[in-house]
VEXVEXZA-50019 format. One record per residue (C-alpha): residue number from 0; y, z, x. Coordinates in Angstrom, 3 decimals, padded with zeros to 6 digits, m for minus. Last residue first. Layout:
REM VEXVEXZA-50019
(NUM; (Y; Z; X))
...
REM end
This chain:
REM VEXVEXZA-50019
(593; (081.830; 159.044; 100.910))
(592; (079.033; 161.428; 101.793))
(591; (080.080; 161.929; 105.399))
(590; (077.553; 160.740; 108.003))
(589; (076.369; 163.588; 110.107))
(588; (074.713; 165.221; 106.413))
(587; (074.190; 168.664; 107.837))
(586; (070.285; 170.261; 107.111))
(585; (068.860; 170.862; 103.836))
(584; (068.641; 174.685; 103.667))
(583; (065.743; 176.401; 101.384))
(582; (063.347; 176.537; 104.570))
(581; (065.386; 176.724; 107.684))
(580; (066.987; 173.383; 108.594))
(579; (070.529; 174.331; 108.033))
(578; (070.011; 177.038; 111.005))
(577; (070.496; 180.722; 109.914))
(576; (073.871; 182.186; 110.195))
(575; (075.652; 184.606; 112.854))
(574; (075.065; 182.905; 115.832))
(573; (076.128; 184.394; 119.453))
(572; (076.051; 181.504; 121.938))
(571; (074.154; 183.265; 125.166))
(570; (073.404; 179.725; 127.541))
(569; (076.847; 178.830; 127.558))
(568; (078.410; 182.163; 128.948))
(567; (081.639; 183.297; 128.181))
(566; (079.968; 186.442; 127.552))
(565; (080.788; 186.855; 123.566))
(564; (079.456; 183.294; 123.087))
(563; (080.504; 181.767; 120.272))
(562; (079.544; 181.336; 116.346))
(561; (082.593; 182.020; 113.756))
(560; (082.111; 185.494; 112.267))
(559; (083.286; 185.537; 108.318))
(558; (085.204; 188.443; 107.511))
(557; (087.953; 187.847; 104.631))
(556; (086.598; 185.836; 102.278))
(555; (088.021; 182.448; 102.032))
(554; (090.842; 181.419; 099.500))
(553; (091.339; 178.030; 100.005))
(552; (094.212; 176.102; 100.567))
(551; (094.885; 172.820; 099.910))
(550; (098.582; 171.607; 100.737))
(549; (099.804; 168.061; 100.014))
(548; (102.523; 166.720; 102.085))
(547; (104.809; 164.132; 101.035))
(546; (104.753; 159.902; 099.440))
(545; (103.990; 160.979; 096.301))
(544; (101.729; 158.861; 094.764))
(543; (099.532; 158.525; 098.255))
(542; (100.082; 162.096; 098.976))
(541; (099.117; 163.291; 094.964))
(540; (096.445; 161.050; 094.811))
(539; (094.962; 161.909; 098.537))
(538; (095.314; 166.189; 096.973))
(537; (093.090; 165.098; 093.964))
(536; (090.225; 164.044; 096.097))
(535; (090.532; 167.111; 098.081))
(534; (090.469; 169.321; 094.660))
(533; (087.899; 167.796; 092.956))
(532; (085.903; 168.254; 096.612))
(531; (086.965; 171.999; 096.577))
(530; (086.518; 172.973; 092.757))
(529; (082.953; 174.130; 093.608))
(528; (083.325; 176.143; 096.264))
(527; (085.409; 178.788; 094.118))
(526; (089.011; 180.000; 095.007))
(525; (090.858; 177.155; 095.652))
(524; (094.949; 176.499; 095.849))
(523; (096.758; 173.055; 095.215))
(522; (100.138; 172.375; 097.014))
(521; (102.425; 169.328; 096.405))
(520; (105.584; 169.029; 099.065))
(519; (109.258; 170.227; 098.438))
(518; (109.801; 172.692; 100.567))
(517; (109.873; 174.901; 097.348))
(516; (106.309; 173.557; 096.463))
(515; (105.129; 174.759; 099.778))
(514; (106.544; 178.119; 099.763))
(513; (105.147; 178.623; 096.001))
(512; (101.613; 177.380; 097.022))
(511; (101.700; 179.203; 100.018))
(510; (102.043; 182.672; 098.208))
(509; (102.096; 184.851; 101.701))
(508; (099.357; 188.203; 100.823))
(507; (096.115; 187.785; 098.991))
(506; (096.369; 191.258; 097.788))
(505; (096.288; 189.994; 093.932))
(504; (097.286; 186.549; 093.699))
(503; (098.460; 186.762; 090.284))
(502; (101.175; 189.509; 091.485))
(501; (102.937; 186.741; 092.511))
(500; (106.495; 188.511; 093.413))
(499; (105.360; 191.949; 093.797))
(498; (103.096; 189.775; 096.863))
(497; (100.252; 193.061; 097.764))
(496; (099.494; 192.829; 101.354))
(495; (096.815; 191.074; 103.749))
(494; (097.602; 189.691; 107.085))
(493; (095.419; 192.055; 109.159))
(492; (095.464; 191.887; 112.665))
(491; (097.239; 194.653; 114.301))
(490; (094.293; 196.434; 115.334))
(489; (090.782; 195.932; 113.962))
(488; (089.150; 197.856; 117.388))
(487; (085.935; 198.425; 118.635))
(486; (086.661; 195.833; 121.785))
(485; (084.039; 193.632; 121.149))
(484; (085.375; 193.374; 117.387))
(483; (088.305; 192.830; 119.124))
(482; (087.334; 189.276; 119.600))
(481; (086.208; 188.937; 116.112))
(480; (089.865; 189.833; 115.187))
(479; (091.536; 187.648; 117.453))
(478; (089.689; 184.921; 115.955))
(477; (090.351; 185.706; 112.332))
(476; (094.170; 186.608; 112.266))
(475; (093.709; 187.424; 108.853))
(474; (094.729; 186.793; 105.490))
(473; (091.843; 184.972; 105.045))
(472; (093.270; 181.594; 104.490))
(471; (091.647; 178.106; 105.294))
(470; (094.510; 175.783; 104.684))
(469; (094.026; 172.120; 104.641))
(468; (097.084; 169.909; 104.970))
(467; (096.500; 166.857; 103.533))
(466; (099.566; 163.761; 104.737))
(465; (102.457; 162.217; 103.519))
(464; (105.631; 161.428; 105.343))
(463; (108.748; 160.793; 103.071))
(462; (111.190; 161.315; 105.367))
(461; (112.750; 164.533; 103.140))
(460; (109.451; 165.523; 102.665))
(459; (107.613; 165.544; 105.391))
(458; (110.495; 167.272; 107.128))
(457; (110.577; 169.891; 104.599))
(456; (106.738; 170.524; 105.666))
(455; (108.426; 171.595; 109.127))
(454; (109.739; 175.137; 107.503))
(453; (106.096; 176.010; 107.906))
(452; (106.304; 176.695; 112.065))
(451; (104.411; 179.629; 112.548))
(450; (103.190; 180.311; 109.030))
(449; (100.271; 177.300; 108.887))
(448; (099.130; 178.845; 112.359))
(447; (098.854; 182.272; 110.859))
(446; (097.052; 181.183; 107.483))
(445; (094.465; 179.256; 109.759))
(444; (095.141; 175.222; 109.655))
(443; (093.353; 172.080; 109.896))
(442; (095.640; 168.930; 108.854))
(441; (094.254; 165.636; 107.349))
(440; (095.668; 162.216; 108.084))
(439; (094.532; 159.195; 106.294))
(438; (096.172; 156.575; 107.997))
(437; (098.184; 154.094; 106.472))
(436; (101.386; 155.791; 107.961))
(435; (100.391; 155.921; 111.549))
(434; (102.725; 156.675; 113.551))
(433; (104.683; 159.069; 111.460))
(432; (101.439; 160.534; 110.003))
(431; (100.740; 161.773; 113.204))
(430; (103.468; 163.209; 114.191))
(429; (103.570; 164.865; 110.847))
(428; (100.431; 166.109; 111.877))
(427; (102.235; 167.449; 115.156))
(426; (104.889; 168.629; 113.069))
(425; (102.060; 170.996; 110.727))
(424; (099.840; 171.877; 113.131))
(423; (101.032; 173.252; 116.391))
(422; (102.416; 176.769; 114.652))
(421; (100.240; 178.580; 116.687))
(420; (100.155; 177.285; 120.337))
(419; (097.020; 175.884; 121.552))
(418; (097.781; 175.612; 125.558))
(417; (094.713; 173.788; 126.832))
(416; (093.420; 171.816; 123.640))
(415; (096.080; 170.493; 121.230))
(414; (093.830; 168.957; 118.894))
(413; (094.115; 165.236; 117.649))
(412; (090.569; 164.606; 116.407))
(411; (090.816; 160.910; 115.358))
(410; (092.269; 159.467; 118.636))
(409; (089.065; 157.789; 119.356))
(408; (086.704; 157.090; 116.701))
(407; (083.823; 158.553; 114.840))
(406; (084.071; 162.222; 113.747))
(405; (082.744; 164.602; 112.028))
(404; (083.465; 167.866; 111.177))
(403; (081.268; 171.251; 111.511))
(402; (081.442; 172.736; 115.316))
(401; (085.186; 171.522; 115.832))
(400; (086.274; 172.924; 112.368))
(399; (084.415; 176.229; 113.026))
(398; (086.668; 176.487; 116.400))
(397; (089.584; 174.864; 114.434))
(396; (089.686; 177.397; 111.614))
(395; (088.597; 180.027; 114.128))
(394; (091.999; 179.164; 116.149))
(393; (093.792; 176.871; 117.663))
(392; (095.452; 173.434; 117.204))
(391; (094.525; 170.999; 114.313))
(390; (095.057; 167.181; 113.183))
(389; (091.903; 165.162; 111.850))
(388; (092.470; 161.756; 111.805))
(387; (090.692; 159.853; 108.798))
(386; (088.666; 156.648; 109.096))
(385; (085.577; 158.289; 109.094))
(384; (085.500; 159.329; 105.562))
(383; (087.390; 162.077; 104.340))
(382; (085.828; 163.974; 100.710))
(381; (082.251; 164.743; 102.083))
(380; (083.416; 165.730; 105.231))
(379; (085.528; 167.739; 104.085))
(378; (083.020; 169.691; 101.672))
(377; (080.480; 170.849; 104.084))
(376; (084.173; 171.580; 106.470))
(375; (084.911; 174.272; 103.042))
(374; (081.487; 175.416; 103.051))
(373; (081.556; 176.538; 106.667))
(372; (084.866; 178.779; 105.715))
(371; (082.755; 180.836; 103.360))
(370; (084.162; 181.123; 100.390))
(369; (085.307; 184.493; 097.650))
(368; (082.667; 183.544; 095.925))
(367; (079.572; 182.487; 097.568))
(366; (077.711; 178.850; 097.301))
(365; (076.916; 178.491; 100.643))
(364; (076.245; 175.034; 102.511))
(363; (077.356; 174.851; 106.074))
(362; (074.197; 175.534; 108.005))
(361; (073.982; 175.388; 111.516))
(360; (072.361; 172.422; 112.975))
(359; (069.592; 173.153; 115.436))
(358; (066.726; 170.496; 114.301))
(357; (067.982; 167.125; 113.972))
(356; (070.394; 167.457; 116.858))
(355; (067.532; 169.021; 119.145))
(354; (065.197; 166.347; 118.066))
(353; (067.776; 163.573; 118.757))
(352; (067.915; 165.191; 122.651))
(351; (064.107; 164.981; 122.789))
(350; (064.547; 161.259; 121.791))
(349; (067.036; 160.361; 124.484))
(348; (064.905; 161.923; 127.019))
(347; (061.974; 159.812; 125.981))
(346; (063.592; 156.648; 125.982))
(345; (065.080; 157.220; 129.140))
(344; (063.220; 154.467; 131.002))
(343; (064.387; 153.312; 134.443))
(342; (067.424; 150.858; 135.324))
(341; (065.961; 148.381; 137.875))
(340; (065.120; 145.619; 135.537))
(339; (067.295; 142.996; 137.654))
(338; (069.031; 142.081; 134.440))
(337; (070.226; 145.905; 133.925))
(336; (071.118; 146.631; 137.468))
(335; (073.218; 143.594; 137.075))
(334; (074.711; 145.251; 133.740))
(333; (074.925; 148.601; 135.079))
(332; (077.256; 147.268; 137.694))
(331; (079.230; 145.717; 135.512))
(330; (079.348; 149.038; 133.239))
(329; (080.467; 151.313; 135.602))
(328; (082.795; 148.803; 137.276))
(327; (084.397; 148.552; 133.981))
(326; (084.489; 152.540; 133.555))
(325; (085.923; 153.261; 137.176))
(324; (088.787; 150.925; 136.028))
(323; (089.156; 152.759; 132.119))
(322; (088.797; 156.451; 133.560))
(321; (092.255; 156.051; 135.789))
(320; (089.982; 156.643; 139.460))
(319; (089.969; 159.547; 142.006))
(318; (086.195; 159.710; 142.279))
(317; (083.940; 162.836; 143.382))
(316; (080.021; 163.266; 144.522))
(315; (078.028; 166.633; 144.319))
(314; (080.876; 168.270; 142.454))
(313; (082.578; 171.729; 143.977))
(312; (083.390; 173.891; 140.932))
(311; (086.858; 174.270; 139.437))
(310; (089.122; 172.444; 141.200))
(309; (086.672; 170.663; 143.139))
(308; (088.152; 166.985; 141.728))
(307; (091.460; 167.876; 139.767))
(306; (093.378; 167.369; 142.916))
(305; (092.500; 163.487; 142.526))
(304; (094.086; 163.307; 139.450))
(303; (092.230; 159.983; 137.868))
(302; (088.955; 161.694; 136.915))
(301; (085.604; 160.818; 138.106))
(300; (083.185; 163.794; 138.778))
(299; (079.612; 163.494; 139.683))
(298; (077.013; 166.423; 139.501))
(297; (073.839; 167.276; 140.255))
(296; (071.827; 169.463; 138.130))
(295; (069.605; 172.858; 138.394))
(294; (071.972; 175.501; 138.106))
(293; (075.755; 174.181; 137.471))
(292; (076.227; 175.410; 134.094))
(291; (074.452; 179.166; 134.535))
(290; (075.855; 179.278; 137.850))
(289; (079.642; 178.798; 136.294))
(288; (079.366; 181.717; 133.806))
(287; (082.745; 181.750; 133.050))
(286; (082.054; 179.138; 130.139))
(285; (081.743; 175.272; 130.709))
(284; (083.795; 174.019; 127.924))
(283; (085.971; 176.879; 126.884))
(282; (086.442; 177.223; 130.463))
(281; (087.860; 173.603; 131.102))
(280; (086.003; 171.503; 133.087))
(279; (088.947; 168.738; 133.842))
(278; (087.393; 165.630; 131.690))
(277; (088.152; 162.110; 132.425))
(276; (084.640; 161.150; 133.325))
(275; (081.645; 163.893; 134.163))
(274; (078.753; 162.561; 135.326))
(273; (075.995; 164.964; 134.821))
(272; (071.949; 165.497; 136.039))
(271; (069.572; 167.395; 135.617))
(270; (069.932; 168.259; 131.772))
(269; (067.889; 170.606; 129.620))
(268; (071.142; 172.913; 129.953))
(267; (072.713; 170.161; 128.355))
(266; (070.556; 169.396; 125.178))
(265; (070.595; 173.126; 124.537))
(264; (074.816; 173.311; 124.461))
(263; (074.768; 170.432; 122.520))
(262; (072.116; 171.108; 120.117))
(261; (073.434; 174.234; 119.085))
(260; (076.889; 172.203; 118.759))
(259; (079.930; 174.066; 120.621))
(258; (083.712; 174.899; 120.012))
(257; (083.610; 178.203; 121.090))
(256; (081.278; 178.888; 124.262))
(255; (080.902; 175.270; 125.456))
(254; (079.003; 171.859; 125.121))
(253; (079.567; 169.088; 122.653))
(252; (076.940; 167.109; 121.057))
(251; (074.492; 164.295; 122.434))
(250; (075.869; 161.337; 121.154))
(249; (073.596; 158.912; 122.101))
(248; (071.963; 158.033; 118.824))
(247; (075.464; 157.495; 117.534))
(246; (076.090; 159.182; 114.244))
(245; (079.274; 161.862; 115.774))
(244; (080.936; 158.553; 116.867))
(243; (081.510; 158.513; 120.997))
(242; (084.898; 158.586; 121.978))
(241; (085.597; 160.409; 119.125))
(240; (085.765; 163.767; 121.153))
(239; (087.528; 163.706; 124.325))
(238; (089.448; 166.246; 123.868))
(237; (087.025; 168.805; 122.701))
(236; (084.413; 167.141; 125.090))
(235; (082.523; 164.499; 124.757))
(234; (078.690; 164.701; 125.655))
(233; (077.099; 161.632; 126.263))
(232; (072.908; 160.619; 126.351))
(231; (072.318; 157.898; 128.627))
(230; (070.392; 154.718; 127.609))
(229; (071.937; 153.010; 130.769))
(228; (073.165; 149.835; 129.054))
(227; (073.909; 152.006; 125.889))
(226; (075.729; 154.333; 127.648))
(225; (077.637; 152.300; 129.324))
(224; (078.766; 150.234; 126.572))
(223; (079.602; 153.638; 124.837))
(222; (082.114; 154.278; 127.623))
(221; (083.586; 151.089; 127.670))
(220; (084.421; 151.166; 123.884))
(219; (085.848; 154.760; 124.518))
(218; (088.510; 153.130; 127.307))
(217; (091.516; 153.437; 125.911))
(216; (092.750; 155.401; 128.942))
(215; (094.058; 158.221; 126.931))
(214; (090.944; 158.565; 125.101))
(213; (088.756; 158.327; 128.224))
(212; (090.980; 160.703; 130.078))
(211; (090.080; 163.106; 127.270))
(210; (086.874; 163.631; 128.842))
(209; (082.977; 162.240; 128.190))
(208; (080.100; 163.990; 129.759))
(207; (077.745; 161.743; 130.447))
(206; (074.071; 162.732; 130.374))
(205; (071.022; 162.538; 132.771))
(204; (067.631; 164.116; 132.193))
(203; (065.424; 162.039; 134.554))
(202; (067.697; 161.494; 137.741))
(201; (067.668; 159.525; 140.705))
(200; (069.034; 156.485; 139.193))
(199; (072.049; 158.656; 137.814))
(198; (072.816; 159.669; 141.537))
(197; (072.572; 156.297; 142.348))
(196; (075.121; 155.032; 140.067))
(195; (077.864; 157.360; 141.380))
(194; (076.858; 155.619; 145.387))
(193; (077.469; 152.059; 143.355))
(192; (080.404; 153.321; 141.440))
(191; (081.867; 154.318; 144.740))
(190; (081.063; 150.904; 146.725))
(189; (082.509; 149.114; 144.114))
(188; (086.341; 150.733; 144.112))
(187; (087.411; 152.874; 142.056))
(186; (091.422; 152.706; 140.676))
(185; (094.408; 154.618; 141.177))
(184; (096.783; 154.650; 138.456))
(183; (100.296; 153.611; 139.349))
(182; (102.799; 151.791; 136.497))
(181; (104.861; 149.120; 137.343))
(180; (108.492; 150.178; 136.800))
(179; (109.742; 148.845; 133.470))
(178; (112.512; 145.842; 133.596))
(177; (116.193; 145.799; 132.324))
(176; (117.637; 142.349; 132.664))
(175; (118.672; 142.420; 128.985))
(174; (120.175; 145.788; 129.292))
(173; (123.227; 144.982; 131.241))
(172; (124.605; 148.237; 132.640))
(171; (128.065; 148.883; 134.278))
(170; (129.045; 152.594; 133.716))
(169; (131.231; 153.952; 131.046))
(168; (131.008; 158.264; 130.951))
(167; (130.244; 159.866; 127.752))
(166; (126.781; 160.872; 128.336))
(165; (128.102; 162.171; 131.895))
(164; (131.057; 164.097; 130.194))
(163; (128.153; 165.589; 127.602))
(162; (125.595; 166.480; 130.374))
(161; (122.299; 164.975; 130.207))
(160; (119.158; 166.634; 130.984))
(159; (116.082; 164.707; 131.393))
(158; (112.982; 166.266; 130.530))
(157; (109.254; 164.067; 131.504))
(156; (105.875; 164.896; 130.125))
(155; (102.566; 164.020; 131.583))
(154; (099.909; 161.292; 132.236))
(153; (097.985; 161.759; 135.076))
(152; (098.190; 158.923; 137.547))
(151; (101.405; 156.695; 136.351))
(150; (102.745; 156.212; 132.567))
(149; (104.446; 159.562; 132.509))
(148; (106.394; 158.894; 135.840))
(147; (107.103; 155.601; 135.612))
(146; (108.352; 156.275; 132.280))
(145; (110.905; 158.960; 134.048))
(144; (111.825; 156.951; 136.811))
(143; (113.584; 154.262; 134.497))
(142; (115.426; 157.089; 132.146))
(141; (116.787; 158.562; 135.913))
(140; (117.660; 154.911; 137.282))
(139; (119.434; 154.119; 134.064))
(138; (121.353; 157.716; 134.532))
(137; (122.071; 156.945; 138.014))
(136; (125.684; 155.822; 137.414))
(135; (126.356; 159.035; 134.937))
(134; (126.129; 161.226; 137.976))
(133; (124.735; 164.800; 137.224))
(132; (121.963; 163.836; 135.882))
(131; (119.916; 167.469; 135.217))
(130; (115.952; 166.825; 136.185))
(129; (112.931; 167.666; 134.825))
(128; (109.704; 166.083; 136.460))
(127; (105.813; 165.921; 135.708))
(126; (106.518; 168.897; 133.095))
(125; (105.771; 172.706; 132.326))
(124; (106.870; 174.248; 136.026))
(123; (110.136; 172.098; 136.345))
(122; (111.173; 172.993; 132.456))
(121; (112.867; 176.041; 133.471))
(120; (114.555; 174.856; 136.505))
(119; (115.805; 171.916; 134.859))
(118; (116.971; 173.709; 131.618))
(117; (119.637; 175.545; 133.851))
(116; (121.117; 176.807; 130.805))
(115; (124.541; 176.197; 129.226))
(114; (124.527; 177.113; 125.686))
(113; (128.431; 178.295; 126.137))
(112; (129.417; 178.293; 129.460))
(111; (127.788; 180.315; 132.185))
(110; (130.145; 179.162; 135.112))
(109; (127.401; 177.314; 137.048))
(108; (127.295; 174.639; 134.075))
(107; (131.466; 174.462; 134.077))
(106; (132.128; 171.239; 135.717))
(105; (129.010; 169.208; 134.873))
(104; (130.112; 169.884; 131.199))
(103; (127.788; 171.516; 128.931))
(102; (124.047; 170.206; 128.202))
(101; (122.260; 167.924; 126.387))
(100; (118.729; 167.426; 126.123))
(99; (116.187; 164.855; 125.879))
(98; (112.024; 165.396; 125.892))
(97; (110.258; 162.785; 126.725))
(96; (106.611; 162.927; 125.942))
(95; (103.445; 161.649; 128.014))
(94; (100.652; 163.752; 127.123))
(93; (097.779; 164.960; 130.014))
(92; (096.176; 167.792; 127.529))
(91; (098.255; 170.890; 129.593))
(90; (101.543; 168.732; 130.206))
(89; (101.748; 168.224; 126.507))
(88; (101.310; 171.829; 125.772))
(87; (103.443; 173.324; 128.370))
(86; (106.200; 170.564; 127.134))
(85; (105.851; 171.619; 123.536))
(84; (106.202; 175.010; 124.290))
(83; (109.119; 174.708; 126.312))
(82; (111.333; 172.309; 123.976))
(81; (112.404; 175.721; 122.325))
(80; (113.963; 176.225; 126.060))
(79; (115.924; 173.059; 125.608))
(78; (117.227; 173.445; 121.868))
(77; (118.038; 176.970; 122.877))
(76; (121.074; 175.582; 125.797))
(75; (122.071; 172.566; 125.238))
(74; (121.412; 169.863; 122.167))
(73; (117.906; 168.122; 121.263))
(72; (115.827; 164.976; 121.416))
(71; (112.303; 164.418; 121.277))
(70; (110.933; 161.046; 122.344))
(69; (106.629; 160.250; 121.825))
(68; (105.444; 157.671; 124.600))
(67; (103.290; 155.367; 122.441))
(66; (100.641; 153.184; 124.820))
(65; (097.583; 153.898; 123.388))
(64; (098.234; 155.169; 119.591))
(63; (097.700; 158.518; 117.935))
(62; (098.502; 161.089; 120.750))
(61; (101.924; 160.209; 121.135))
(60; (103.196; 160.764; 117.647))
(59; (101.647; 163.666; 117.455))
(58; (103.163; 165.135; 121.076))
(57; (106.415; 163.920; 119.781))
(56; (106.121; 166.214; 116.204))
(55; (105.184; 169.206; 118.744))
(54; (108.392; 168.269; 120.364))
(53; (110.496; 167.963; 117.381))
(52; (108.741; 171.089; 115.873))
(51; (110.025; 173.055; 119.031))
(50; (113.426; 171.561; 118.181))
(49; (112.925; 173.335; 114.661))
(48; (113.642; 171.805; 111.362))
(47; (112.873; 167.982; 112.347))
(46; (115.280; 164.638; 111.608))
(45; (113.136; 162.135; 112.347))
(44; (114.706; 159.137; 114.000))
(43; (113.853; 155.103; 114.054))
(42; (115.134; 153.648; 117.148))
(41; (115.994; 149.919; 117.131))
(40; (119.954; 150.557; 116.295))
(39; (122.183; 150.578; 119.481))
(38; (125.426; 152.062; 116.847))
(37; (123.019; 155.048; 115.838))
(36; (121.484; 155.903; 119.037))
(35; (124.914; 155.596; 120.766))
(34; (125.950; 158.079; 118.353))
(33; (122.905; 160.704; 119.025))
(32; (123.311; 160.109; 122.095))
(31; (127.314; 161.394; 122.306))
(30; (125.938; 164.111; 120.273))
(29; (123.826; 165.667; 122.291))
(28; (126.722; 168.630; 123.357))
(27; (127.644; 168.981; 119.770))
(26; (123.917; 169.393; 118.283))
(25; (121.901; 166.553; 116.947))
(24; (117.927; 167.978; 116.172))
(23; (115.151; 166.312; 117.062))
(22; (112.251; 163.431; 116.717))
(21; (112.406; 159.759; 118.291))
(20; (110.644; 156.687; 117.043))
(19; (110.341; 152.614; 118.309))
(18; (110.025; 153.303; 122.141))
(17; (108.640; 150.452; 124.254))
(16; (110.023; 150.678; 127.308))
(15; (112.942; 148.423; 126.608))
(14; (114.166; 150.721; 123.512))
(13; (114.298; 153.862; 125.780))
(12; (116.149; 151.979; 127.950))
(11; (118.718; 150.437; 125.475))
(10; (119.203; 154.249; 124.517))
(9; (120.282; 155.061; 127.990))
(8; (122.744; 152.767; 128.455))
(7; (124.445; 153.783; 125.468))
(6; (124.092; 157.534; 126.506))
(5; (125.630; 156.370; 129.849))
(4; (128.672; 154.701; 128.354))
(3; (128.765; 150.791; 127.940))
(2; (129.980; 148.124; 130.395))
(1; (128.620; 144.941; 130.688))
(0; (128.532; 142.845; 134.255))
REM end
């Protein structure tokens, strides 16, 4: 039997579980693992500047391709606590990442040793499992179980804490005979799918709500096939955006109180039946007025996690199933019904959803200087094609982007949904670009999100990870300012100041161009709308030439209110601009002009 350190055994297991990339920051308590990582080979490591950044890089990496599991590594103490935000983000969006931490020796963990913290207890609420391994012989089993848990049922993160003496202890382990544990995923039965479809057949104005579970299950193709077979319009959630292309005739728009389309909410409010697949009825989608969301319509809910069914409201029928397993049966039954001529004619209903989509577009074309953000998204649609992978987290920039950008493929809108931590975008974009080096990766941030983890730009410069970062800068905490307006305050949300080192900026505040350049990246500042498209084109060329992140900073007007509900009611959205289809304004093009 081969003999090796427990740390080396862990590295060999990572490789046999399909891990090819890791992100992290070394330190004394995790150095034995790093030695094993170097000696074992086969895993490319990206050195982060902050351990939270490394955890978000692992998230972005996982979210890019089916089967990816991002790995984040840090030392003992604060490295683990820095990872908590990444773990929270991952579990909120059902993203499997593995966080590995070093730990003080087992003999002194309980003695308040330097950087000794009970990270397993701290991480338990935001992981599927968090374990401090106290016996070296258990390391292979703990890592094997970690991958089994991350992939089984509702996906999610795991943390493994390795005391330094455990890492260094030699154990008997044969990597050549190692096998991953079988993955468990619940699967719908034929009878359950037939009952669910009976609701569809009885309805006159049905919709499918396509959640992030469809993306995770790699089932977007099946979703589109089922929608086309039954001629049923689809409402993607924010996490499910891209499951059906924006320009597909059956894409009925997004619903919600913030990241929604006017036509999406209008279509939903006209429906009488909703089939939710792989979604969790998040409150930014449903709003808090559940009576408005549910009134007059029946619901069937399909989710991989049984406890999600009935968690927000009781559906008329629920099925615990992996989205792909369920959709395979939905397609099979729908094919049979179509062959038998038993599917109802939905052409009038589909036509009405398309009419709303054509006439309820928000206006994006403004020539104002300083610029309105809507124009930035219009020009992004022109500059970046259907293959673009967008990355963003939270704020008015994300909300407006979701309302106005266009997405055509699964995993091309990579968004931190449930947690929404500021600072997520830069490291996540680096993880996405690392996972798909040939892709056009475009990140979107407001100025505050950009400043939270701005040091991670140096990671892209050092490791030659190119992407384009669009920064919409109004020198405000825009979303919080808009929310504070309801309280009649504007307090501690202003980021504007006169920068004595950049007098040419006037009172913009932080000179993001100088900071980005100082971190080894390229940067362009845009102050007029006609400069946007040339700047985006130049940014793409610079990213390709220099293989580094390229910033495009758009200086916006200070205050722009973005459409959303003040009452958290999907039937009560405050619209701040006229329709694109009003006289004198052309509707926004759905397909980018490329």
